[in-house]
Backbone as CSV, one residue per row, in Angstrom:
resi,resn,N_x,N_y,N_z,CA_x,CA_y,CA_z,C_x,C_y,C_z
1,GLU,-82.206,-198.239,191.471,-80.969,-198.741,192.323,-80.422,-199.958,191.618
2,GLU,-81.167,-200.845,191.102,-80.609,-202.007,190.497,-79.907,-201.567,189.139
3,PHE,-80.441,-200.780,188.329,-79.880,-200.294,187.266,-78.714,-199.525,187.382
4,ILE,-78.598,-198.651,188.326,-77.420,-197.829,188.620,-76.428,-198.782,189.081
5,GLU,-76.660,-199.915,190.051,-75.806,-200.736,190.593,-75.039,-201.528,189.453
6,GLN,-75.726,-201.881,188.453,-75.246,-202.479,187.270,-74.252,-201.683,186.462
7,MET,-74.590,-200.419,186.411,-73.564,-199.556,185.710,-72.326,-199.053,186.459
8,PHE,-72.693,-198.900,187.891,-71.677,-198.579,188.787,-71.522,-199.399,189.891
9,PRO,-70.859,-200.557,189.883,-70.936,-201.478,190.959,-70.359,-200.925,192.180
10,ASN,-71.025,-201.139,193.378,-70.498,-200.755,194.692,-70.504,-199.221,194.915
11,LYS,-71.243,-198.462,193.942,-71.013,-197.053,194.099,-72.475,-196.343,194.700
12,CYS,-73.504,-197.387,194.607,-74.893,-196.679,195.023,-75.265,-197.229,196.356
13,VAL,-76.139,-196.268,197.123,-76.719,-196.720,198.339,-78.166,-196.188,198.130
14,ARG,-79.165,-196.922,198.875,-80.663,-196.412,198.680,-81.160,-196.072,200.058
15,LEU,-81.993,-194.888,199.928,-82.457,-194.424,201.351,-83.991,-194.297,201.045
16,ASP,-84.685,-195.115,201.670,-86.122,-194.830,201.683,-86.755,-195.635,202.945
17,GLY,-88.066,-195.576,202.877,-88.673,-196.050,204.230,-88.667,-197.492,204.340
18,ASP,-88.263,-198.332,203.119,-88.221,-199.678,203.298,-86.973,-200.326,203.642
19,ASN,-85.918,-199.534,203.583,-84.596,-200.083,203.996,-83.979,-199.354,205.131
20,ILE,-84.920,-198.665,205.840,-84.490,-197.887,207.128,-85.293,-198.412,208.245
21,SER,-84.693,-198.941,209.113,-85.365,-199.670,210.284,-84.931,-199.040,211.567
22,SER,-83.738,-198.304,211.578,-83.317,-197.761,212.689,-82.474,-196.469,212.460
23,PHE,-82.289,-195.712,213.569,-81.415,-194.457,213.541,-80.066,-194.711,213.097
24,LYS,-79.538,-195.859,213.715,-78.110,-196.411,213.440,-77.948,-196.618,211.833
25,GLN,-78.841,-197.415,211.331,-78.887,-197.634,209.880,-78.767,-196.507,208.993
26,LEU,-79.795,-195.491,209.300,-79.784,-194.188,208.652,-78.317,-193.658,208.646
27,SER,-77.804,-193.371,209.980,-76.629,-192.854,210.143,-75.526,-193.403,209.221
28,THR,-75.468,-194.686,209.220,-74.575,-195.496,208.312,-74.607,-195.050,206.956
29,ILE,-75.840,-195.026,206.447,-75.936,-194.775,204.887,-75.597,-193.334,204.724
30,LEU,-75.962,-192.396,205.489,-75.651,-190.952,205.373,-74.118,-190.858,205.634
31,SER,-73.517,-191.456,206.434,-72.128,-191.381,206.616,-71.338,-191.966,205.359
32,ASP,-71.777,-193.051,204.908,-70.958,-193.575,203.724,-71.122,-192.773,202.532
33,PHE,-72.302,-192.130,202.524,-72.421,-191.142,201.203,-71.472,-190.020,201.546
34,HIS,-71.560,-189.455,202.600,-70.892,-188.157,202.989,-69.432,-188.398,202.836
35,ASN,-68.863,-189.478,203.300,-67.487,-189.786,203.332,-66.914,-190.312,201.891
36,GLY,-67.804,-190.513,201.063,-67.380,-190.788,199.694,-67.271,-192.416,199.552
37,LYS,-67.674,-193.129,200.431,-67.690,-194.695,200.388,-68.681,-195.136,199.323
38,LYS,-69.767,-194.356,199.326,-70.748,-194.486,198.180,-70.966,-193.155,197.567
39,GLN,-70.916,-193.134,196.190,-70.969,-191.830,195.376,-72.356,-191.520,194.748
40,ILE,-73.349,-192.371,194.904,-74.663,-192.060,194.414,-75.672,-192.588,195.460
41,LEU,-76.449,-191.543,195.746,-77.574,-191.817,196.630,-79.016,-191.735,196.042
42,VAL,-79.775,-192.877,196.095,-80.881,-193.130,195.315,-82.059,-193.111,196.460
43,GLY,-83.129,-192.359,196.439,-83.964,-192.404,197.418,-85.422,-191.705,197.096
44,THR,-86.443,-191.770,198.079,-87.643,-191.131,197.921,-87.460,-189.595,198.266
45,GLN,-88.583,-188.934,198.693,-88.684,-187.603,199.299,-87.798,-187.521,200.427
46,LEU,-87.418,-188.604,201.204,-86.768,-188.572,202.421,-85.427,-187.857,202.174
47,ILE,-84.719,-187.920,200.967,-83.433,-187.350,200.598,-83.590,-185.773,200.222
48,ALA,-84.956,-185.294,200.281,-85.012,-183.925,199.758,-84.808,-182.837,200.738
49,LYS,-84.885,-183.097,201.999,-84.689,-181.890,202.913,-83.632,-182.051,203.963
50,GLY,-83.036,-181.158,204.280,-82.217,-181.000,205.412,-80.803,-181.600,205.256
51,LEU,-80.552,-182.156,204.191,-79.212,-182.963,203.951,-78.178,-181.896,203.421
52,HIS,-76.955,-181.944,203.823,-75.977,-180.969,203.416,-74.736,-181.764,202.988
53,PHE,-74.677,-182.020,201.639,-73.327,-182.772,201.283,-72.662,-181.861,200.191
54,PRO,-71.552,-181.145,200.714,-70.920,-180.264,199.745,-70.440,-180.718,198.389
55,ASN,-70.234,-182.091,198.315,-69.636,-182.731,197.164,-70.605,-183.072,196.173
56,VAL,-71.857,-182.880,196.400,-72.854,-183.239,195.341,-72.983,-182.270,194.258
57,THR,-72.744,-182.702,193.196,-72.813,-181.773,192.029,-73.987,-182.108,191.025
58,PHE,-74.587,-183.064,191.152,-75.736,-183.670,190.245,-76.931,-184.236,191.002
59,VAL,-78.116,-183.785,190.668,-79.305,-184.214,191.244,-80.365,-184.531,189.969
60,GLY,-80.798,-185.711,190.181,-81.821,-186.099,189.092,-83.123,-186.407,189.706
61,ILE,-84.125,-185.701,189.268,-85.449,-185.806,189.798,-86.356,-186.506,188.935
62,MET,-86.929,-187.759,189.376,-87.900,-188.574,188.623,-89.252,-188.636,189.184
63,GLY,-90.275,-188.504,188.351,-91.638,-188.807,188.915,-92.312,-187.732,189.325
64,ILE,-91.751,-186.421,189.079,-92.524,-185.227,189.689,-93.806,-185.158,189.013
65,ASP,-94.145,-185.687,187.947,-95.332,-185.580,187.221,-96.402,-186.202,188.209
66,ASN,-96.145,-187.217,189.067,-97.042,-187.830,189.819,-97.481,-186.904,191.086
67,VAL,-96.605,-185.991,191.355,-97.059,-185.238,192.445,-97.818,-183.966,191.723
68,LEU,-97.617,-183.504,190.648,-98.261,-182.380,190.066,-99.784,-182.864,189.595
69,ALA,-99.735,-184.024,189.399,-101.178,-184.546,188.949,-102.009,-184.939,189.951
70,MET,-101.685,-184.856,191.231,-102.488,-185.243,192.341,-103.853,-184.394,192.218
71,PRO,-104.900,-185.069,192.454,-106.323,-184.290,192.508,-106.501,-183.511,193.665
72,GLU,-105.694,-182.329,193.862,-105.818,-181.551,194.991,-105.329,-180.220,194.697
73,PHE,-105.826,-179.046,195.392,-105.592,-177.824,194.844,-104.171,-177.277,195.290
74,ARG,-103.475,-178.173,196.191,-102.046,-177.786,196.635,-101.040,-178.498,195.995
75,SER,-101.397,-179.311,194.747,-100.387,-180.094,194.135,-99.227,-179.313,193.679
76,LEU,-99.684,-178.141,192.944,-98.579,-177.305,192.485,-97.484,-176.767,193.518
77,GLU,-98.181,-176.374,194.784,-97.510,-175.903,195.750,-96.386,-177.037,196.286
78,ARG,-96.892,-178.164,196.453,-96.201,-179.220,196.918,-95.080,-179.662,195.937
79,GLY,-95.516,-179.707,194.600,-94.593,-180.015,193.517,-93.397,-179.080,193.606
80,TYR,-93.777,-177.690,193.729,-92.657,-176.593,193.685,-91.845,-176.748,194.965
81,GLN,-92.424,-177.053,195.980,-91.522,-177.078,197.293,-90.443,-178.392,197.006
82,LEU,-90.855,-179.539,196.555,-90.203,-180.643,196.259,-89.023,-180.307,195.299
83,LEU,-89.428,-179.841,194.324,-88.335,-179.512,193.168,-87.517,-178.448,193.790
84,MET,-87.620,-177.436,194.512,-86.714,-176.521,195.101,-85.866,-177.241,196.122
85,GLN,-86.471,-178.083,196.949,-85.754,-178.732,198.071,-84.621,-179.798,197.392
86,VAL,-85.217,-180.595,196.547,-84.172,-181.486,195.995,-83.060,-180.849,195.089
87,SER,-83.509,-179.823,194.452,-82.526,-179.234,193.544,-81.364,-178.531,194.583
88,GLY,-81.968,-178.172,195.716,-80.890,-177.469,196.568,-79.824,-178.276,197.192
89,ARG,-79.985,-179.653,196.813,-79.014,-180.604,197.351,-77.620,-180.597,196.454
90,ALA,-77.805,-179.900,195.299,-76.589,-179.943,194.495,-76.014,-178.432,194.471
91,GLY,-74.639,-178.636,194.267,-73.905,-177.170,194.247,-73.793,-176.485,195.559
92,ARG,-73.811,-177.222,196.822,-73.638,-176.595,198.049,-72.295,-176.396,198.342
93,GLY,-71.354,-176.892,197.639,-69.920,-176.660,197.996,-69.396,-175.839,197.015
94,ALA,-67.968,-175.970,196.660,-67.191,-174.906,195.762,-67.669,-175.093,194.285
95,GLN,-68.103,-176.418,194.029,-68.381,-176.603,192.615,-69.982,-176.301,192.236
96,GLU,-70.197,-175.932,191.160,-71.689,-175.687,190.827,-72.253,-177.034,190.689
97,GLY,-73.544,-177.046,190.665,-74.493,-178.091,190.650,-75.301,-178.093,189.395
98,VAL,-75.662,-179.218,188.965,-76.610,-179.525,187.861,-77.823,-180.257,188.149
99,VAL,-78.894,-179.949,187.639,-80.251,-180.540,188.070,-80.886,-181.094,186.926
100,HIS,-81.282,-182.240,186.689,-81.953,-182.849,185.594,-83.256,-183.116,186.110
101,ILE,-84.371,-182.745,185.445,-85.688,-183.098,185.956,-86.444,-183.995,184.790
102,GLN,-86.948,-185.126,185.096,-87.709,-186.088,184.231,-89.207,-185.607,184.247
103,THR,-89.857,-185.306,183.166,-91.125,-184.909,182.970,-91.698,-185.325,181.755
104,GLN,-93.031,-185.663,181.569,-93.736,-185.674,180.335,-94.493,-184.534,179.991
105,MET,-94.306,-183.418,180.794,-95.082,-182.124,180.703,-94.029,-180.904,180.771
106,PRO,-93.116,-180.955,179.879,-92.180,-179.779,179.982,-92.804,-178.409,179.901
107,GLU,-93.936,-178.369,179.270,-94.683,-177.242,179.000,-95.349,-176.575,180.225
108,HIS,-95.320,-177.520,181.439,-96.108,-177.137,182.628,-95.539,-175.795,183.068
109,PRO,-96.372,-174.907,183.527,-95.980,-173.689,184.045,-94.940,-173.771,185.149
110,ILE,-94.960,-174.798,186.170,-94.267,-174.712,187.279,-92.801,-174.728,186.856
111,PHE,-92.432,-175.356,185.749,-90.931,-175.323,185.473,-90.429,-174.009,184.895
112,GLN,-91.415,-173.033,184.829,-90.788,-171.565,184.461,-90.210,-170.945,185.761
113,TYR,-90.837,-171.520,186.943,-90.741,-170.713,188.161,-89.472,-171.255,189.016
114,ILE,-88.924,-172.613,188.752,-87.963,-173.112,189.623,-86.636,-172.386,189.601
115,SER,-86.452,-171.604,188.544,-85.186,-170.898,188.397,-85.466,-169.215,188.468
116,THR,-86.531,-168.964,189.064,-86.714,-167.465,189.305,-87.029,-167.225,190.820
117,ASP,-87.335,-165.913,191.056,-87.461,-165.695,192.445,-88.757,-166.405,192.879
118,PRO,-88.732,-166.979,194.198,-89.843,-167.633,194.555,-91.132,-166.685,194.659
119,GLU,-90.895,-165.335,194.755,-92.139,-164.499,194.920,-93.036,-164.615,193.611
120,ASP,-92.373,-165.058,192.489,-92.904,-165.207,191.143,-93.992,-166.256,191.130
121,PHE,-93.423,-167.497,191.693,-94.473,-168.661,192.026,-95.434,-168.279,192.898
122,TYR,-95.153,-167.693,193.929,-96.144,-167.298,194.963,-97.245,-166.564,194.325
123,GLN,-97.029,-165.440,193.396,-98.008,-164.692,192.854,-98.804,-165.466,191.903
124,PHE,-98.086,-166.354,191.067,-98.755,-167.250,190.080,-99.872,-168.137,190.752
125,GLU,-99.435,-168.861,192.076,-100.199,-169.763,192.661,-101.379,-169.064,193.405
126,LEU,-101.170,-167.761,193.829,-102.260,-167.104,194.418,-103.351,-166.753,193.357
127,ALA,-102.832,-166.322,192.119,-103.776,-166.064,191.015,-104.684,-167.168,190.564
128,ARG,-103.898,-168.346,190.618,-104.576,-169.616,190.114,-105.715,-169.968,191.064
129,ARG,-105.304,-169.795,192.407,-106.356,-170.051,193.574,-107.557,-169.333,193.469
130,GLU,-107.200,-168.160,193.399,-108.417,-166.998,193.325,-109.326,-167.271,192.204
131,SER,-108.818,-167.656,190.896,-109.703,-167.882,189.956,-110.560,-169.107,190.113
132,PHE,-110.182,-170.119,190.860,-110.930,-171.280,191.210,-111.585,-171.208,192.392
133,SER,-111.347,-170.065,193.227,-111.924,-170.039,194.480,-111.550,-171.136,195.490
134,TYR,-110.197,-171.145,195.636,-109.618,-172.109,196.673,-108.955,-171.157,197.672
135,PRO,-108.755,-171.876,199.009,-108.096,-171.159,200.011,-106.860,-170.489,199.424
136,PRO,-106.500,-169.266,199.917,-107.190,-168.637,200.833,-108.259,-167.706,200.660
137,TYR,-108.840,-167.834,199.348,-110.013,-167.114,198.954,-111.328,-167.660,199.248
138,SER,-111.273,-168.888,200.007,-112.430,-169.472,200.316,-112.123,-170.363,201.534
139,LYS,-113.126,-170.860,202.301,-113.063,-171.829,203.338,-113.391,-173.335,202.692
140,LEU,-112.622,-174.251,202.982,-112.952,-175.558,202.330,-113.312,-176.701,203.390
141,ALA,-114.134,-177.616,202.980,-114.459,-178.794,203.590,-114.941,-180.024,202.818
142,ARG,-114.833,-181.169,203.228,-114.902,-182.243,202.433,-115.705,-183.383,203.159
143,LEU,-116.890,-183.822,202.476,-117.619,-184.857,203.174,-117.336,-186.151,202.216
144,VAL,-116.918,-187.386,202.976,-116.738,-188.557,202.355,-117.654,-189.577,203.003
145,PHE,-118.670,-190.106,201.910,-119.734,-191.126,202.206,-119.158,-192.466,201.904
146,SER,-119.476,-193.417,202.709,-118.783,-194.780,202.361,-119.948,-195.800,202.829
147,HIS,-120.012,-196.732,201.816,-121.182,-197.795,202.041,-120.747,-199.039,201.279
148,SER,-121.181,-200.249,201.537,-121.036,-201.400,200.966,-121.873,-201.416,199.656
149,LYS,-122.931,-200.779,199.600,-124.030,-200.802,198.529,-123.763,-199.540,197.772
150,GLU,-123.332,-199.654,196.372,-123.020,-198.383,195.496,-124.260,-197.719,195.282
151,GLY,-125.389,-198.184,194.864,-126.486,-197.614,194.606,-127.154,-196.774,195.693
152,GLU,-127.151,-197.472,196.908,-127.780,-196.595,198.059,-126.780,-195.534,198.482
153,LEU,-125.428,-195.647,198.389,-124.441,-194.597,198.582,-124.638,-193.446,197.745
154,LYS,-124.893,-193.697,196.410,-124.958,-192.610,195.412,-126.401,-191.800,195.814
155,ALA,-127.414,-192.563,196.049,-128.580,-191.926,196.362,-128.618,-191.148,197.552
156,VAL,-128.116,-191.463,198.673,-127.982,-190.769,199.984,-127.070,-189.668,199.913
157,SER,-125.925,-189.936,199.227,-125.066,-188.658,199.138,-125.500,-187.547,198.190
158,ALA,-126.373,-187.873,197.274,-127.281,-186.939,196.449,-128.231,-186.169,197.245
159,GLU,-128.925,-186.970,198.105,-130.098,-186.358,198.795,-129.538,-185.387,199.837
160,VAL,-128.446,-185.819,200.560,-127.778,-184.904,201.580,-127.339,-183.531,200.804
161,THR,-126.634,-183.890,199.800,-125.968,-182.672,199.108,-127.137,-181.680,198.641
162,ASN,-128.218,-182.171,198.041,-129.155,-181.496,197.474,-129.812,-180.553,198.700
163,ALA,-130.032,-181.315,199.693,-130.691,-180.623,200.903,-129.915,-179.430,201.402
164,LEU,-128.600,-179.623,201.567,-127.654,-178.696,201.939,-127.531,-177.420,200.917
165,ALA,-127.670,-177.708,199.683,-127.495,-176.853,198.702,-128.800,-175.910,198.730
166,LYS,-129.946,-176.535,199.045,-131.201,-175.579,199.006,-131.297,-174.898,200.404
167,SER,-130.524,-175.193,201.371,-130.662,-174.495,202.550,-129.446,-173.323,202.692
168,PHE,-128.319,-173.588,201.894,-127.294,-172.691,201.982,-127.016,-172.165,200.424
169,LYS,-127.772,-171.247,200.042,-127.556,-170.607,198.606,-126.155,-170.163,198.270
170,ASN,-125.580,-169.468,199.156,-124.219,-169.032,199.026,-123.094,-169.727,199.098
171,VAL,-123.360,-171.028,199.385,-122.251,-171.974,199.560,-122.160,-172.887,198.274
172,ARG,-120.992,-173.114,197.813,-120.826,-174.043,196.657,-120.493,-175.401,196.853
173,PHE,-121.142,-176.336,196.405,-121.018,-177.713,196.576,-120.494,-178.452,195.267
174,MET,-119.379,-179.116,195.284,-118.932,-179.925,194.291,-118.992,-181.377,194.365
175,GLY,-119.963,-181.960,193.606,-120.361,-183.336,193.736,-121.716,-183.475,194.165
176,PRO,-122.006,-184.737,194.528,-121.308,-185.845,194.994,-120.691,-186.566,193.630
177,ALA,-119.432,-187.063,193.915,-118.585,-187.766,192.742,-117.749,-188.834,193.427
178,PRO,-117.406,-189.819,192.738,-116.647,-190.857,193.384,-115.234,-190.339,193.831
179,ALA,-114.793,-190.924,194.898,-113.443,-190.438,195.559,-112.456,-190.994,194.491
180,VAL,-111.209,-190.385,194.563,-110.272,-190.842,193.983,-109.821,-192.258,194.045
181,ILE,-109.945,-192.665,195.320,-109.890,-194.320,195.622,-111.267,-194.513,195.922
182,PHE,-112.046,-195.204,194.904,-113.453,-195.341,195.058,-113.763,-196.381,195.864
183,LYS,-112.942,-197.454,196.093,-113.387,-198.591,196.991,-112.242,-198.996,197.775
184,ILE,-112.472,-199.162,199.035,-111.606,-199.636,200.010,-112.347,-200.611,201.051
185,LYS,-111.640,-201.858,201.056,-112.235,-202.848,201.798,-113.705,-203.188,201.758
186,ASN,-113.993,-203.291,200.251,-115.335,-203.588,199.901,-116.548,-202.468,200.201
187,ARG,-115.962,-201.248,200.548,-116.817,-200.100,200.769,-116.549,-199.000,199.597
188,TYR,-117.821,-198.589,198.899,-117.588,-197.648,197.910,-117.442,-196.188,198.675
189,ARG,-116.817,-195.281,198.113,-116.645,-193.845,198.748,-117.024,-192.922,197.734
190,ILE,-117.873,-191.952,198.194,-118.267,-190.791,197.505,-117.924,-189.482,198.076
191,SER,-117.441,-188.477,197.538,-116.975,-187.247,198.038,-117.783,-186.112,197.636
192,VAL,-117.773,-185.076,198.511,-118.385,-183.778,198.123,-117.519,-182.700,198.763
193,LEU,-117.138,-181.728,197.838,-116.220,-180.662,198.393,-117.234,-179.457,198.502
194,ILE,-116.941,-178.845,199.688,-117.751,-177.694,199.936,-116.803,-176.225,200.073
195,LYS,-117.228,-175.170,199.423,-116.550,-173.947,199.392,-117.672,-172.985,200.056
196,ALA,-117.024,-172.334,201.069,-117.809,-171.060,201.640,-116.908,-169.940,201.762
197,ASP,-117.537,-168.641,201.754,-116.775,-167.661,201.889,-116.196,-167.130,203.450
198,THR,-116.928,-167.651,204.295,-116.426,-167.298,205.760,-116.577,-168.585,206.561
199,HIS,-115.818,-168.621,207.665,-115.848,-169.677,208.617,-117.235,-169.813,209.269
200,LYS,-117.887,-168.731,209.412,-119.295,-168.788,210.042,-120.238,-169.612,208.975
201,GLU,-120.083,-169.303,207.882,-120.981,-170.175,206.816,-120.636,-171.542,206.696
202,MET,-119.295,-171.851,206.773,-118.776,-173.232,206.781,-119.459,-173.849,208.046
203,GLY,-119.285,-173.353,209.159,-119.646,-173.847,210.376,-121.133,-174.299,210.298
204,ALA,-122.024,-173.359,209.851,-123.353,-173.673,209.832,-123.623,-174.869,208.949
205,VAL,-122.918,-174.941,207.760,-123.198,-176.033,206.890,-122.705,-177.339,207.454
206,LEU,-121.583,-177.462,208.145,-121.190,-178.604,208.732,-122.038,-179.113,209.970
207,LYS,-122.689,-178.086,210.728,-123.357,-178.335,211.665,-124.594,-179.045,211.286
208,ALA,-125.189,-178.611,209.975,-126.400,-179.270,209.434,-126.123,-180.659,208.772
209,CYS,-125.026,-180.961,208.562,-124.720,-182.195,207.766,-125.099,-183.453,208.588
210,LEU,-124.691,-183.631,209.819,-124.929,-184.817,210.563,-126.433,-185.061,210.772
211,PRO,-127.269,-184.082,211.164,-128.698,-184.356,211.108,-129.314,-184.925,209.853
212,LEU,-128.865,-184.377,208.793,-129.452,-184.637,207.388,-128.844,-186.142,207.210
213,PHE,-127.697,-186.437,207.335,-127.153,-187.840,207.178,-127.863,-188.696,207.901
214,ASP,-128.111,-188.462,209.152,-128.942,-189.445,210.224,-130.268,-189.659,209.480
215,ARG,-130.807,-188.676,208.893,-132.130,-188.799,208.334,-132.223,-189.640,207.061
216,TYR,-131.292,-189.609,206.364,-131.166,-190.243,205.100,-130.466,-191.665,204.973
217,LYS,-129.408,-191.834,205.987,-128.459,-192.897,205.774,-129.197,-194.269,205.734
218,LYS,-128.611,-195.384,205.154,-128.975,-196.644,205.244,-127.956,-197.522,205.834
219,GLY,-128.434,-198.513,206.711,-127.606,-199.532,207.241,-126.239,-199.063,207.905
220,THR,-125.140,-199.700,207.429,-123.860,-199.129,207.929,-123.097,-198.188,207.269
221,MET,-123.903,-197.339,206.439,-123.363,-196.234,205.712,-122.777,-195.097,206.800
222,GLN,-121.689,-194.514,206.301,-120.829,-193.548,207.081,-120.625,-192.444,206.362
223,MET,-120.449,-191.241,207.150,-120.064,-189.996,206.510,-118.925,-189.413,207.428
224,ARG,-117.796,-189.017,206.644,-116.852,-188.372,207.432,-116.616,-186.920,206.812
225,VAL,-116.498,-186.118,208.083,-116.395,-184.524,207.783,-115.005,-184.080,207.893
226,ASP,-114.432,-183.593,206.966,-112.989,-182.978,206.895,-113.044,-181.579,206.713
227,ARG,-112.823,-180.701,207.787,-112.811,-179.404,207.506,-111.345,-178.988,207.318
228,ASP,-111.106,-178.130,206.408,-109.807,-177.664,205.872,-108.931,-178.902,205.534
229,PRO,-109.502,-179.773,204.598,-108.887,-180.838,204.236,-107.523,-180.753,203.611
230,TYR,-106.562,-181.562,204.145,-105.093,-181.515,203.597,-104.842,-182.657,202.692
231,PHE,-105.725,-183.729,202.679,-105.531,-185.003,202.020,-106.793,-185.264,201.147
232,PHE,-106.715,-185.511,199.774,-107.990,-185.664,199.080,-108.128,-186.942,198.540
233,MET,-107.329,-188.038,198.852,-107.592,-189.245,198.329,-108.729,-190.092,199.070
């Protein structure tokens, strides 16, 4: 916003969670842009969905690599949705639109699909998930262990995981491994990803988790069970 304001004084308006405190403020920003009082709208993902501005002819997308690099199996799906939604803000009127995408990974396969039939990406993503046994080809759950003592946390999470693996031979356990955000408020975090073929198998595994954890846990150690996880940080 600061850079654009220097190049185009009084032409830019910003839309994100930090500068929107009321519906009236949001309405004013969108109205100024729609009426041409401001010609450049800079914002976060808030500007990706549901906005119809017929006079918009250029969209620039920055930072999509951060979305694609998220450590979760839905990252490409979310990246594709975001690219399509933001790109759709350009060329909604009589004039054609142009979309520029900033990336350090131009060879990434997702960029092959944003200008083709969405069915192509759908089939690509299904094949990718099948090869790695992710939903919808498996049932997923996540255990997150946390404790103030790293050594005890590693030992207990390993004991619980090993015990589960011995009892459930057909279920796959990935980990234990440090969580993406390894430490929060002086507590270390270790996660285990569980893949099962059926809901029944997954239910049996998760039912067995708590008694095992109660047997091995130390002090204020905690274990969170997240079935069908949607957030992996």
